[in-house]
N, C-alpha and C positions, 0 to 999 in steps of 0.2 A: 673717713668714710671708706668702706671697702671698695676696691676697684670694680667689682661685679655690680654693685649698686650704682656707681657712677656711670657705668656703661649702659645700664638699663635706662636711667634718667636721661642720659645723653641722646638716646634714640627718640625721645619725646620732644626734644628741643630743636627747632629749625636753625640752620646756619645763619649767622649774622643778625640775630634778633636781640631784643632786650630781655633781660632776666632780672626779676626782683626776687631774691632769695630770702624768705622770711624764716628766721630761726637758723641762720647760716653758720653758727658756731665759729670756727676759726677760718671759714671761707674756703675750705678744702674743695667742696663740690663746685663752688663758683669759679675757683681757680682752674679746675679741670675743664669746665665748660668754656671758659675764656680761651684756654689753650686748644681744645679740641673742636669747638664750634664757632670760635671767633665772636662770642656773644659780647654785648655791651652790658656788663653785669653790675648789680648793686646788691649788697647783702645787708640785712638788718637782723641782728641777734635780738630775739624777743625776751630772752632771759637776761635781765639787767645785770645780775651778778656775773654772768659769763661775758657780757659785753665789757664790763669794767675790767675783768681779768685779762681778756684778749687784747683790748685796745688801750688799757690803762687810762681810762677817762670816765667821767660821769656824764650821762646824757643831760641835755638842757631840760627835757621834759620827763616826768615820771609816769605819766599816763600812756599806756601802750597805744591807744587809738591816736593820741596826739603825736606820738613818735612816728607812727606809720604814716599818718596824714602829712606831716611836715616832710618826711623823707620822700614821699611820693611827689609832692609839689616840687621839691628840689630836683628829684630825678628827671622830671619832665620839663624843667626850666632850661633856659639857655645857659645857665651857669654850669650845668653838668656836662662834662665832655667825655666821660667814660673812664674806665679803670684799665690800666695796663697790667695790674697785678691785684688779685683779690686779697692778699694778706697785707 
């Protein structure tokens, strides 16, 4: 993602907040927000083929709503402790 777009989006995000990035691709924007805004970030790539390519894995669920629901539950659980790097 171009740096100009990252800076525009960065202005909308409060410091030290949670960010759920749907359609995160390779996590470039989320990594930028972690570095610049100290966000607690989690990315979900909604294009299964991109997720498989970037992460080299196959998701447990194939239904997008189920994937998002399960990710959101995990994100809000005590199990989730945050990411130090989006990639």
